[in-house]
N, C-alpha and C positions, 0 to 999 in steps of 0.2 A: 517208860515214853517219860522225857525230858521237855520241861516245860521253859522259854525265859521269854522275859517279860520285856516288849518290845519298845511297847509304850503302853502308860497305865492314867493317861490325864482324863481326864473326864472334861467332856462338852467342848472343849478348843484344848491346842498344848498348851503345858504351861513351861514355866522356867527351865525346868528338870526333866521333861518329859513332852515326848509327840503322844498325841493321840490314841485310842486306842489298838495294840497290836499284839499278836501272840503268836511266836512260832511253838510249833510242839512237833517230837521228832522222835522217832522206832527206826530204828534195823533200817539206818539210810532215808529213811522218806521225812519229809517235811510236809506239814501244810501249815498255811495262815492263817490263824482266826482273825479278820478286821482289816483294814487296812485302814486306818484314820489320819485326819490330816499332818504331815509333818513324819509319820512312820516309814516312810521307806526310806530314805535316807541312812535310820536306825538299824533299820531290816539286815542292811548289806554291811553292816559291821561285826553280825553276827552270825549270817551266813551267804553259803554262795545261792544267790537269787537262782540261777539258772535252773539250782538242786531243787524249786521247791513244787511239787509234785499238785498242790490245787493253793484254791485260796475260798476259806468261807465266811461270806458276812453274813452277821448277824441283822443288820438293818442299815438302813437308805441315809440315814443321816451323816452329812458331812464327817465331823467325827472319828466315822466308823467304816467309813467306805473313799470316802477322795483320795488318795493315795495311790488306788486301783487308777488313775491316771495317769499315776509317774510311770507306775509299773508297766504300764503300756508300750510309753514310751525309752523305754530300757527294752523292754519285747519287740519292740518295731524298728527301733532302728541305730542297734548298736553296729560295732563296724563291722563284726562277723557276719552281720547279715540278721536277719529275722529270728526269733526263738522260735522251738516249734508252742503251739496251744496247749495251753492248761485249762482243768477246768478251776470255771467261776458259780459255788454254791451261793444263791441268794434267793433275796422275792423277787414275787412277782416285779417284773418292771426293771430291771438291774442293766439289762444293757443298753435298752432306750437312757434310764439313767446316767451310765457312765459315758455313751454316748454326745450326751447336751455339758455334761461338765466339762467334757472335752473342746465341744465346740465341733464336733462330727457329722455329719449325715447319720439320718439314723441309720438307713438302709445302707450304707457301708459298716458305722459300729465301730469294733473289735474284735470282729469277729474272727480276724487274719492270728492276733494273740492270744485269747479265751475262748473257751467253752463254754458256754451261758446255761446255766440248769438250775430251774427253780428246786428248792429246796423239795426236799422229798424226805417218810420218816425216818428211814434207813438211807444209805448209802455208802458203799464202799471207797476205795479209795487205798489201793494199795494195802498194809497192813490194818489200814486207821476202819473202825467200824464208825459212823459218823451218825447218828440219830439228832434231829429236831425239836423241836416242840416251840410253838405260840408260847409267847408272853405276856405282857402288860405295860405296854406301850405305844401311845400314838398312834404311829402307823406301824406295815407290818415285822414284829420282830420276831426275832427264835432265837434259844436258847439252846446250844450245842452241844452234844455228850459225845466226849471221843471215846475209846479205845481199842487199847493195842495193847502184845503181850500181858494179857493178863490184868492191863489193870486199867483205869480211866478214871478222866476230869466230866466236870460239865464247867462249862463257862456259861456265866446267864445271859449274857449281852445288856440293852437296858431295858428296865425292866421297874415296873411297882408290885406291890404284895403279887404272888400268880403262889397256889393251888400244881400247875401246872411244870412251874418249876423245881419243888420239892419232888412231884414225881419222878421228873426224869433225870433227877438225883440223886433218889435213893442209894446209899448204899457206896456213893463215889466216894475214890481215895483224895482225890482233892475237890471239891471248889473254887472257882473263881467267879466270884461275883460282884458285883456292882455297891459301893455304896455312897452313892454319891451326896447325900442329905445327911444330917446329924437330925436327932430331934430336939432342938431344942428351937431349930430353924420355928419362924411361924410361919401359919396358912402354904403348907407343902404341897403342892399340886399332887392330886391323886393320880392315878395309872403313869406315872414319869418313870419316878427312882427307888430307890430303896434307901432307908437310913440306915445306918451301919448298924441299929440294932434289929433292925425287919433284916439284914442282913443274915446275921448272925442266928436269929429263930429259924430262919429260910434252913441253912445248916443243920440248929441241930435236928429239923423237923426232918433232913432228908437222912441224916446219921451221917453225912459228911466224915471222912475219915481227919481231913483237913482242910481249912478255910482260909484263903488268900483274899482278899479285899483288896478291889481293884475301880477302875473308873472315878480317881479320886479328884475332884476340881480341886485346881491351885487355890481355890481365896478360901477354902477351909482346912483346919487346923487338922494334919495328919495325928498330932499327938492326941486331937480329941474323940477323931474318926476311930483308932484304937481305943481308946480307952472306952468308947461308949462300947464298943462290940467286945471288948474283954469281958464288959459287966455281964454278957449274956450270953458267952461262951467262953467255956473254962476249959475248952479244946486246943489243939494245935493253929494258931493265931498269927500269918503275919499280914503288915500289909505290901504289896505292892511298889516297887522302887523302878523305875528302867533296866535294863541290863539283870537284874536279879534270876537266876538260873536252879529249877527245883525240879529234883529224882523225882517224879512220883510212885 
């Protein structure tokens, strides 16, 4: 599989990256994990968006889903005519959430452009086996394991400390984990995000082959995030940047 970091800014788009969005490709097939605000423009630079097979949304906070409204416009109004509908896997209520975001009548929704499906434990899309599990965030949120061609990656979504994330990630080739916080922050909210140290510790417990830290909030120093994670994790570790391509 090939992973392209389309957007890795946490909580809001930053000056160097849109919010959460990741393109996973294998054997001519493509799935997009999250489509946060600002990401759809960047996605068009790295793939033909007509060729995307499915979109998988971890949860319904704006920095993870809002640019599905832009994708709706592209699929609905392109000069060649509406594009075929593709699956969108998401939490309960995704279709209505997207309709409200674009001010569409709920009865019309975006069903002509997308086939909305609630997350199931396992979904097969083309060559991809997609396994999801609930993680630790204030709203219904899922971590996602994608497997194809004998390789695997896990995207944490947004989460506080989570045994479920470790279990989903066991033996994974690449752990794409959020690291929104650093440990010196005071009064960190519980059940919201991981620190860089916690992300590293989760990857160690999961025996992940590689660790990529993402959902990096623009007000936090990347150098400090890197240093904190490296102090706990001595394996292959990188911080996500927009446009980074990794062969899994």
